[in-house]
Backbone as XML, in Angstrom:
<?xml version="1.0"?>
<chain id="A" units="angstrom">
  <residue number="1" name="MET">
    <atom name="N" x="107.636" y="193.334" z="35.728"/>
    <atom name="CA" x="107.814" y="193.923" z="34.220"/>
    <atom name="C" x="106.881" y="195.242" z="34.114"/>
  </residue>
  <residue number="2" name="THR">
    <atom name="N" x="107.208" y="196.164" z="33.365"/>
    <atom name="CA" x="106.579" y="197.227" z="33.550"/>
    <atom name="C" x="106.717" y="197.353" z="31.606"/>
  </residue>
  <residue number="3" name="ARG">
    <atom name="N" x="105.390" y="198.008" z="31.302"/>
    <atom name="CA" x="104.937" y="197.808" z="29.317"/>
    <atom name="C" x="105.844" y="198.661" z="28.876"/>
  </residue>
  <residue number="4" name="ALA">
    <atom name="N" x="106.788" y="199.133" z="29.398"/>
    <atom name="CA" x="107.913" y="199.880" z="28.478"/>
    <atom name="C" x="109.333" y="199.069" z="28.652"/>
  </residue>
  <residue number="5" name="ALA">
    <atom name="N" x="109.270" y="197.907" z="29.497"/>
    <atom name="CA" x="110.159" y="196.756" z="28.991"/>
    <atom name="C" x="109.867" y="195.956" z="27.909"/>
  </residue>
  <residue number="6" name="GLY">
    <atom name="N" x="108.523" y="195.684" z="27.706"/>
    <atom name="CA" x="108.249" y="195.353" z="26.158"/>
    <atom name="C" x="107.351" y="194.237" z="26.934"/>
  </residue>
  <residue number="7" name="ARG">
    <atom name="N" x="106.445" y="194.273" z="27.975"/>
    <atom name="CA" x="105.654" y="193.521" z="28.166"/>
    <atom name="C" x="104.455" y="193.427" z="27.501"/>
  </residue>
  <residue number="8" name="GLY">
    <atom name="N" x="103.906" y="192.825" z="26.862"/>
    <atom name="CA" x="102.563" y="192.692" z="25.677"/>
    <atom name="C" x="102.659" y="193.748" z="24.670"/>
  </residue>
  <residue number="9" name="ARG">
    <atom name="N" x="103.578" y="193.550" z="24.094"/>
    <atom name="CA" x="104.239" y="194.358" z="23.166"/>
    <atom name="C" x="104.822" y="193.597" z="21.623"/>
  </residue>
  <residue number="10" name="GLY">
    <atom name="N" x="104.809" y="192.386" z="21.765"/>
    <atom name="CA" x="105.219" y="191.461" z="21.223"/>
    <atom name="C" x="107.007" y="191.325" z="20.915"/>
  </residue>
  <residue number="11" name="VAL">
    <atom name="N" x="107.580" y="192.106" z="22.080"/>
    <atom name="CA" x="109.137" y="191.939" z="21.630"/>
    <atom name="C" x="109.595" y="190.577" z="21.999"/>
  </residue>
  <residue number="12" name="ASP">
    <atom name="N" x="110.621" y="190.032" z="21.482"/>
    <atom name="CA" x="111.265" y="188.772" z="22.083"/>
    <atom name="C" x="111.965" y="188.897" z="23.614"/>
  </residue>
  <residue number="13" name="ALA">
    <atom name="N" x="112.316" y="188.387" z="23.808"/>
    <atom name="CA" x="113.148" y="188.333" z="25.344"/>
    <atom name="C" x="114.654" y="188.826" z="25.269"/>
  </residue>
  <residue number="14" name="ARG">
    <atom name="N" x="114.896" y="188.889" z="24.209"/>
    <atom name="CA" x="116.750" y="189.125" z="24.233"/>
    <atom name="C" x="116.658" y="190.704" z="23.443"/>
  </residue>
  <residue number="15" name="HIS">
    <atom name="N" x="115.203" y="191.501" z="23.389"/>
    <atom name="CA" x="115.689" y="193.366" z="23.391"/>
    <atom name="C" x="114.451" y="193.736" z="24.352"/>
  </residue>
  <residue number="16" name="ARG">
    <atom name="N" x="114.115" y="192.668" z="25.588"/>
    <atom name="CA" x="113.561" y="193.961" z="26.665"/>
    <atom name="C" x="113.957" y="194.440" z="27.528"/>
  </residue>
  <residue number="17" name="ARG">
    <atom name="N" x="115.354" y="194.042" z="27.499"/>
    <atom name="CA" x="116.697" y="195.183" z="28.159"/>
    <atom name="C" x="116.885" y="196.382" z="27.080"/>
  </residue>
  <residue number="18" name="ILE">
    <atom name="N" x="116.678" y="196.273" z="26.090"/>
    <atom name="CA" x="117.132" y="197.247" z="25.489"/>
    <atom name="C" x="115.889" y="198.679" z="25.081"/>
  </residue>
  <residue number="19" name="PRO">
    <atom name="N" x="116.551" y="199.377" z="25.637"/>
    <atom name="CA" x="115.354" y="200.830" z="25.710"/>
    <atom name="C" x="114.834" y="200.800" z="24.399"/>
  </residue>
  <residue number="20" name="GLU">
    <atom name="N" x="113.118" y="201.367" z="24.607"/>
    <atom name="CA" x="112.386" y="201.432" z="23.585"/>
    <atom name="C" x="113.389" y="202.043" z="22.424"/>
  </residue>
  <residue number="21" name="ARG">
    <atom name="N" x="113.490" y="203.339" z="22.267"/>
    <atom name="CA" x="114.211" y="203.759" z="21.322"/>
    <atom name="C" x="114.885" y="203.424" z="20.647"/>
  </residue>
  <residue number="22" name="ARG">
    <atom name="N" x="115.843" y="202.380" z="21.329"/>
    <atom name="CA" x="116.974" y="201.583" z="20.909"/>
    <atom name="C" x="116.424" y="200.211" z="19.978"/>
  </residue>
  <residue number="23" name="ARG">
    <atom name="N" x="115.126" y="199.515" z="20.444"/>
    <atom name="CA" x="114.790" y="198.872" z="19.835"/>
    <atom name="C" x="113.917" y="199.387" z="18.083"/>
  </residue>
  <residue number="24" name="ALA">
    <atom name="N" x="113.701" y="200.703" z="18.534"/>
    <atom name="CA" x="112.922" y="200.958" z="17.336"/>
    <atom name="C" x="113.835" y="201.044" z="16.411"/>
  </residue>
  <residue number="25" name="GLY">
    <atom name="N" x="114.680" y="201.300" z="16.269"/>
    <atom name="CA" x="116.122" y="201.391" z="15.710"/>
    <atom name="C" x="116.358" y="200.084" z="15.513"/>
  </residue>
  <residue number="26" name="ILE">
    <atom name="N" x="116.274" y="198.838" z="15.778"/>
    <atom name="CA" x="116.700" y="197.807" z="15.534"/>
    <atom name="C" x="115.339" y="197.288" z="14.538"/>
  </residue>
  <residue number="27" name="ALA">
    <atom name="N" x="114.324" y="197.103" z="14.841"/>
    <atom name="CA" x="112.483" y="197.353" z="13.686"/>
    <atom name="C" x="113.183" y="197.557" z="13.161"/>
  </residue>
  <residue number="28" name="LYS">
    <atom name="N" x="113.737" y="199.313" z="12.640"/>
    <atom name="CA" x="113.818" y="199.663" z="11.069"/>
    <atom name="C" x="114.982" y="199.077" z="10.734"/>
  </residue>
  <residue number="29" name="ILE">
    <atom name="N" x="115.440" y="198.573" z="11.206"/>
    <atom name="CA" x="117.049" y="197.670" z="10.244"/>
    <atom name="C" x="116.614" y="196.118" z="10.146"/>
  </residue>
  <residue number="30" name="ALA">
    <atom name="N" x="115.682" y="195.518" z="10.484"/>
    <atom name="CA" x="114.859" y="194.548" z="10.403"/>
    <atom name="C" x="114.021" y="194.231" z="9.362"/>
  </residue>
  <residue number="31" name="ALA">
    <atom name="N" x="113.136" y="195.933" z="9.373"/>
    <atom name="CA" x="112.374" y="196.160" z="7.853"/>
    <atom name="C" x="113.012" y="196.292" z="6.870"/>
  </residue>
  <residue number="32" name="VAL">
    <atom name="N" x="114.496" y="196.862" z="7.046"/>
    <atom name="CA" x="114.966" y="196.835" z="5.178"/>
    <atom name="C" x="115.702" y="195.618" z="5.205"/>
  </residue>
  <residue number="33" name="THR">
    <atom name="N" x="115.942" y="194.950" z="6.171"/>
    <atom name="CA" x="116.223" y="193.103" z="5.884"/>
    <atom name="C" x="115.330" y="192.721" z="5.084"/>
  </residue>
  <residue number="34" name="ALA">
    <atom name="N" x="114.495" y="192.636" z="5.708"/>
    <atom name="CA" x="113.323" y="192.023" z="4.865"/>
    <atom name="C" x="112.668" y="192.360" z="4.043"/>
  </residue>
  <residue number="35" name="GLY">
    <atom name="N" x="112.778" y="193.680" z="3.505"/>
    <atom name="CA" x="112.174" y="194.293" z="2.411"/>
    <atom name="C" x="111.203" y="195.042" z="2.703"/>
  </residue>
  <residue number="36" name="ARG">
    <atom name="N" x="110.632" y="195.281" z="3.738"/>
    <atom name="CA" x="109.816" y="195.933" z="3.996"/>
    <atom name="C" x="110.253" y="197.746" z="3.925"/>
  </residue>
  <residue number="37" name="MET">
    <atom name="N" x="111.056" y="197.903" z="3.559"/>
    <atom name="CA" x="111.391" y="199.224" z="3.631"/>
    <atom name="C" x="112.597" y="199.619" z="2.643"/>
  </residue>
  <residue number="38" name="HIS">
    <atom name="N" x="113.018" y="200.389" z="1.789"/>
    <atom name="CA" x="113.866" y="200.252" z="0.745"/>
    <atom name="C" x="115.496" y="200.929" z="1.547"/>
  </residue>
  <residue number="39" name="ALA">
    <atom name="N" x="115.157" y="201.558" z="2.428"/>
    <atom name="CA" x="116.116" y="201.799" z="3.253"/>
    <atom name="C" x="116.031" y="203.053" z="4.467"/>
  </residue>
  <residue number="40" name="SER">
    <atom name="N" x="117.068" y="202.845" z="5.063"/>
    <atom name="CA" x="116.630" y="204.115" z="5.789"/>
    <atom name="C" x="117.897" y="205.239" z="6.748"/>
  </residue>
  <residue number="41" name="VAL">
    <atom name="N" x="117.644" y="205.820" z="7.889"/>
    <atom name="CA" x="119.370" y="206.317" z="8.275"/>
    <atom name="C" x="119.194" y="205.820" z="10.109"/>
  </residue>
  <residue number="42" name="ARG">
    <atom name="N" x="120.609" y="206.044" z="10.374"/>
    <atom name="CA" x="120.447" y="206.011" z="11.527"/>
    <atom name="C" x="120.718" y="207.015" z="12.013"/>
  </residue>
  <residue number="43" name="ASN">
    <atom name="N" x="120.658" y="207.707" z="13.593"/>
    <atom name="CA" x="120.956" y="208.809" z="13.836"/>
    <atom name="C" x="122.381" y="208.239" z="14.852"/>
  </residue>
  <residue number="44" name="PRO">
    <atom name="N" x="123.662" y="208.775" z="14.758"/>
    <atom name="CA" x="124.723" y="208.212" z="14.705"/>
    <atom name="C" x="125.077" y="209.103" z="16.414"/>
  </residue>
  <residue number="45" name="SER">
    <atom name="N" x="124.454" y="208.468" z="17.573"/>
    <atom name="CA" x="124.396" y="209.083" z="18.400"/>
    <atom name="C" x="125.925" y="208.915" z="19.228"/>
  </residue>
  <residue number="46" name="CYS">
    <atom name="N" x="126.501" y="207.538" z="18.676"/>
    <atom name="CA" x="127.860" y="207.448" z="19.145"/>
    <atom name="C" x="128.961" y="208.802" z="18.678"/>
  </residue>
  <residue number="47" name="ARG">
    <atom name="N" x="128.665" y="209.410" z="17.270"/>
    <atom name="CA" x="129.610" y="210.141" z="16.606"/>
    <atom name="C" x="129.116" y="211.641" z="17.907"/>
  </residue>
  <residue number="48" name="ILE">
    <atom name="N" x="127.712" y="211.838" z="17.798"/>
    <atom name="CA" x="127.265" y="213.337" z="18.061"/>
    <atom name="C" x="128.162" y="213.173" z="19.303"/>
  </residue>
  <residue number="49" name="HIS">
    <atom name="N" x="128.032" y="212.595" z="20.279"/>
    <atom name="CA" x="128.558" y="212.670" z="21.878"/>
    <atom name="C" x="130.208" y="212.647" z="21.378"/>
  </residue>
  <residue number="50" name="GLY">
    <atom name="N" x="130.562" y="211.802" z="20.973"/>
    <atom name="CA" x="131.921" y="211.240" z="21.003"/>
    <atom name="C" x="132.723" y="212.803" z="20.811"/>
  </residue>
  <residue number="51" name="GLY">
    <atom name="N" x="131.892" y="213.283" z="19.427"/>
    <atom name="CA" x="132.460" y="214.631" z="18.809"/>
    <atom name="C" x="132.593" y="215.733" z="19.895"/>
  </residue>
  <residue number="52" name="ALA">
    <atom name="N" x="131.495" y="215.866" z="20.996"/>
    <atom name="CA" x="131.563" y="216.532" z="22.048"/>
    <atom name="C" x="132.574" y="216.735" z="23.020"/>
  </residue>
  <residue number="53" name="ILE">
    <atom name="N" x="132.754" y="215.119" z="23.262"/>
    <atom name="CA" x="134.093" y="215.342" z="24.338"/>
    <atom name="C" x="135.501" y="215.558" z="23.271"/>
  </residue>
  <residue number="54" name="VAL">
    <atom name="N" x="135.425" y="215.141" z="22.247"/>
    <atom name="CA" x="136.686" y="215.426" z="21.524"/>
    <atom name="C" x="136.977" y="217.018" z="21.663"/>
  </residue>
  <residue number="55" name="ALA">
    <atom name="N" x="135.470" y="218.073" z="21.214"/>
    <atom name="CA" x="135.663" y="219.068" z="21.129"/>
    <atom name="C" x="136.238" y="219.875" z="22.534"/>
  </residue>
  <residue number="56" name="GLY">
    <atom name="N" x="135.756" y="219.391" z="23.433"/>
    <atom name="CA" x="135.633" y="219.736" z="24.871"/>
    <atom name="C" x="137.380" y="219.637" z="25.168"/>
  </residue>
  <residue number="57" name="VAL">
    <atom name="N" x="137.827" y="218.464" z="24.978"/>
    <atom name="CA" x="139.334" y="218.128" z="25.055"/>
    <atom name="C" x="139.775" y="218.786" z="24.549"/>
  </residue>
  <residue number="58" name="ALA">
    <atom name="N" x="139.654" y="219.191" z="23.477"/>
    <atom name="CA" x="140.746" y="220.297" z="22.397"/>
    <atom name="C" x="140.753" y="221.683" z="23.036"/>
  </residue>
  <residue number="59" name="ALA">
    <atom name="N" x="139.480" y="222.263" z="24.038"/>
    <atom name="CA" x="139.258" y="223.137" z="24.174"/>
    <atom name="C" x="140.163" y="223.877" z="25.739"/>
  </residue>
  <residue number="60" name="VAL">
    <atom name="N" x="140.146" y="222.241" z="26.565"/>
    <atom name="CA" x="140.728" y="222.090" z="27.594"/>
    <atom name="C" x="142.297" y="221.674" z="27.630"/>
  </residue>
  <residue number="61" name="VAL">
    <atom name="N" x="142.515" y="221.426" z="26.536"/>
    <atom name="CA" x="144.386" y="220.772" z="26.244"/>
    <atom name="C" x="144.838" y="221.914" z="25.650"/>
  </residue>
  <residue number="62" name="SER">
    <atom name="N" x="144.202" y="222.302" z="24.395"/>
    <atom name="CA" x="145.533" y="223.046" z="23.594"/>
    <atom name="C" x="144.487" y="224.723" z="24.153"/>
  </residue>
  <residue number="63" name="GLY">
    <atom name="N" x="143.631" y="224.521" z="24.341"/>
    <atom name="CA" x="143.142" y="226.401" z="24.528"/>
    <atom name="C" x="142.164" y="226.717" z="23.576"/>
  </residue>
  <residue number="64" name="GLN">
    <atom name="N" x="141.714" y="225.565" z="22.194"/>
    <atom name="CA" x="140.987" y="226.291" z="21.549"/>
    <atom name="C" x="139.399" y="226.761" z="21.672"/>
  </residue>
  <residue number="65" name="LYS">
    <atom name="N" x="139.316" y="227.779" z="21.404"/>
    <atom name="CA" x="137.922" y="228.825" z="21.246"/>
    <atom name="C" x="137.040" y="228.065" z="19.919"/>
  </residue>
  <residue number="66" name="THR">
    <atom name="N" x="135.641" y="228.512" z="20.313"/>
    <atom name="CA" x="135.200" y="228.159" z="18.775"/>
    <atom name="C" x="134.788" y="229.710" z="18.039"/>
  </residue>
  <residue number="67" name="GLY">
    <atom name="N" x="135.167" y="229.543" z="16.642"/>
    <atom name="CA" x="135.137" y="230.364" z="16.239"/>
    <atom name="C" x="135.758" y="230.426" z="15.108"/>
  </residue>
  <residue number="68" name="PRO">
    <atom name="N" x="136.617" y="231.059" z="13.731"/>
    <atom name="CA" x="137.226" y="231.522" z="13.211"/>
    <atom name="C" x="138.423" y="230.766" z="13.608"/>
  </residue>
  <residue number="69" name="GLY">
    <atom name="N" x="139.074" y="229.594" z="12.670"/>
    <atom name="CA" x="140.359" y="228.648" z="13.247"/>
    <atom name="C" x="140.376" y="228.219" z="14.384"/>
  </residue>
  <residue number="70" name="GLY">
    <atom name="N" x="139.262" y="227.902" z="15.175"/>
    <atom name="CA" x="139.408" y="226.960" z="16.079"/>
    <atom name="C" x="137.872" y="226.093" z="16.278"/>
  </residue>
  <residue number="71" name="ILE">
    <atom name="N" x="137.407" y="225.553" z="17.126"/>
    <atom name="CA" x="136.186" y="224.821" z="16.871"/>
    <atom name="C" x="135.298" y="225.350" z="16.028"/>
  </residue>
  <residue number="72" name="PRO">
    <atom name="N" x="134.604" y="224.752" z="15.429"/>
    <atom name="CA" x="133.207" y="225.518" z="14.736"/>
    <atom name="C" x="132.200" y="224.831" z="15.662"/>
  </residue>
  <residue number="73" name="LYS">
    <atom name="N" x="130.981" y="226.208" z="15.270"/>
    <atom name="CA" x="130.242" y="226.065" z="15.780"/>
    <atom name="C" x="129.060" y="224.807" z="16.188"/>
  </residue>
  <residue number="74" name="ILE">
    <atom name="N" x="128.606" y="224.940" z="14.227"/>
    <atom name="CA" x="128.411" y="223.391" z="13.696"/>
    <atom name="C" x="129.338" y="222.523" z="13.753"/>
  </residue>
  <residue number="75" name="ILE">
    <atom name="N" x="128.957" y="221.208" z="13.473"/>
    <atom name="CA" x="129.655" y="220.059" z="12.796"/>
    <atom name="C" x="128.495" y="219.180" z="12.957"/>
  </residue>
  <residue number="76" name="VAL">
    <atom name="N" x="128.445" y="218.610" z="11.884"/>
    <atom name="CA" x="127.631" y="217.990" z="10.845"/>
    <atom name="C" x="128.164" y="216.174" z="11.091"/>
  </residue>
  <residue number="77" name="ALA">
    <atom name="N" x="127.529" y="215.684" z="11.872"/>
    <atom name="CA" x="127.215" y="214.110" z="12.535"/>
    <atom name="C" x="126.729" y="213.700" z="11.658"/>
  </residue>
  <residue number="78" name="ASP">
    <atom name="N" x="127.160" y="212.834" z="10.507"/>
    <atom name="CA" x="125.998" y="212.087" z="9.468"/>
    <atom name="C" x="126.075" y="210.949" z="9.621"/>
  </residue>
  <residue number="79" name="GLY">
    <atom name="N" x="125.148" y="210.102" z="9.492"/>
    <atom name="CA" x="124.621" y="208.548" z="10.176"/>
    <atom name="C" x="124.269" y="208.190" z="8.952"/>
  </residue>
  <residue number="80" name="PRO">
    <atom name="N" x="124.329" y="206.598" z="9.514"/>
    <atom name="CA" x="124.873" y="206.084" z="8.050"/>
    <atom name="C" x="123.404" y="205.380" z="7.305"/>
  </residue>
  <residue number="81" name="VAL">
    <atom name="N" x="123.456" y="205.448" z="6.041"/>
    <atom name="CA" x="122.152" y="204.873" z="5.317"/>
    <atom name="C" x="122.425" y="203.544" z="5.368"/>
  </residue>
  <residue number="82" name="VAL">
    <atom name="N" x="120.450" y="202.841" z="6.276"/>
    <atom name="CA" x="120.616" y="201.489" z="5.706"/>
    <atom name="C" x="120.190" y="201.119" z="5.063"/>
  </residue>
  <residue number="83" name="THR">
    <atom name="N" x="120.816" y="199.898" z="3.862"/>
    <atom name="CA" x="120.459" y="199.171" z="3.187"/>
    <atom name="C" x="120.638" y="197.668" z="3.506"/>
  </residue>
  <residue number="84" name="LYS">
    <atom name="N" x="119.769" y="197.071" z="2.163"/>
    <atom name="CA" x="119.765" y="195.564" z="2.232"/>
    <atom name="C" x="120.899" y="194.936" z="2.700"/>
  </residue>
  <residue number="85" name="GLU">
    <atom name="N" x="122.117" y="195.352" z="1.477"/>
    <atom name="CA" x="123.464" y="195.107" z="1.835"/>
    <atom name="C" x="124.235" y="194.833" z="3.232"/>
  </residue>
  <residue number="86" name="ASN">
    <atom name="N" x="124.019" y="196.355" z="3.721"/>
    <atom name="CA" x="124.789" y="196.545" z="4.989"/>
    <atom name="C" x="123.856" y="196.443" z="6.299"/>
  </residue>
  <residue number="87" name="ALA">
    <atom name="N" x="122.761" y="196.325" z="6.170"/>
    <atom name="CA" x="121.755" y="196.153" z="7.229"/>
    <atom name="C" x="122.142" y="195.029" z="8.645"/>
  </residue>
  <residue number="88" name="PRO">
    <atom name="N" x="122.874" y="193.656" z="7.726"/>
    <atom name="CA" x="123.140" y="192.912" z="8.795"/>
    <atom name="C" x="124.265" y="193.289" z="9.938"/>
  </residue>
  <residue number="89" name="GLY">
    <atom name="N" x="125.040" y="194.348" z="9.256"/>
    <atom name="CA" x="126.006" y="194.709" z="10.037"/>
    <atom name="C" x="126.087" y="195.961" z="11.081"/>
  </residue>
  <residue number="90" name="LEU">
    <atom name="N" x="124.657" y="196.524" z="10.414"/>
    <atom name="CA" x="124.508" y="197.940" z="10.713"/>
    <atom name="C" x="123.665" y="197.459" z="12.419"/>
  </residue>
  <residue number="91" name="ALA">
    <atom name="N" x="122.846" y="196.118" z="12.299"/>
    <atom name="CA" x="122.052" y="195.710" z="13.137"/>
    <atom name="C" x="122.826" y="195.446" z="14.102"/>
  </residue>
  <residue number="92" name="TRP">
    <atom name="N" x="123.860" y="194.661" z="14.180"/>
    <atom name="CA" x="124.826" y="194.047" z="15.229"/>
    <atom name="C" x="125.587" y="195.641" z="15.600"/>
  </residue>
  <residue number="93" name="MET">
    <atom name="N" x="125.705" y="196.134" z="15.177"/>
    <atom name="CA" x="126.534" y="197.900" z="15.665"/>
    <atom name="C" x="125.456" y="198.652" z="16.958"/>
  </residue>
  <residue number="94" name="GLU">
    <atom name="N" x="123.819" y="198.124" z="16.411"/>
    <atom name="CA" x="123.185" y="198.845" z="16.972"/>
    <atom name="C" x="122.893" y="197.848" z="18.072"/>
  </residue>
  <residue number="95" name="GLN">
    <atom name="N" x="123.154" y="196.584" z="18.419"/>
    <atom name="CA" x="123.001" y="195.565" z="19.483"/>
    <atom name="C" x="124.558" y="195.604" z="20.305"/>
  </residue>
  <residue number="96" name="GLN">
    <atom name="N" x="125.285" y="196.459" z="19.534"/>
    <atom name="CA" x="126.666" y="196.274" z="20.485"/>
    <atom name="C" x="126.735" y="197.829" z="21.058"/>
  </residue>
  <residue number="97" name="PHE">
    <atom name="N" x="125.948" y="198.831" z="21.096"/>
    <atom name="CA" x="125.369" y="200.147" z="21.829"/>
    <atom name="C" x="126.605" y="201.099" z="20.461"/>
  </residue>
  <residue number="98" name="LEU">
    <atom name="N" x="126.872" y="200.714" z="19.290"/>
    <atom name="CA" x="127.933" y="201.545" z="18.328"/>
    <atom name="C" x="127.280" y="202.379" z="17.815"/>
  </residue>
  <residue number="99" name="ILE">
    <atom name="N" x="126.038" y="202.530" z="17.553"/>
    <atom name="CA" x="125.353" y="203.500" z="16.561"/>
    <atom name="C" x="124.335" y="203.750" z="17.468"/>
  </residue>
</chain>
């Protein structure tokens, strides 16, 4: 096992298979749940990449182009705010690779 896989970093066994950047997200959600942080924000990578796929399909299927009346050049994919109330649900979604 490599250091990147969690050896020597105090990471429990169930999180060793999760890439380090995802463990960081889970740690932030846990900090909000425990009250060490008031809130956090998650990067919605599934929405960012999913939106790109939808835009690509729209371009191929219906011939949409970028610009006025077509696919916007900038699409904002807002991330969920993590609060103590919604942290357990967001932690579950993170572990299922939905966030």
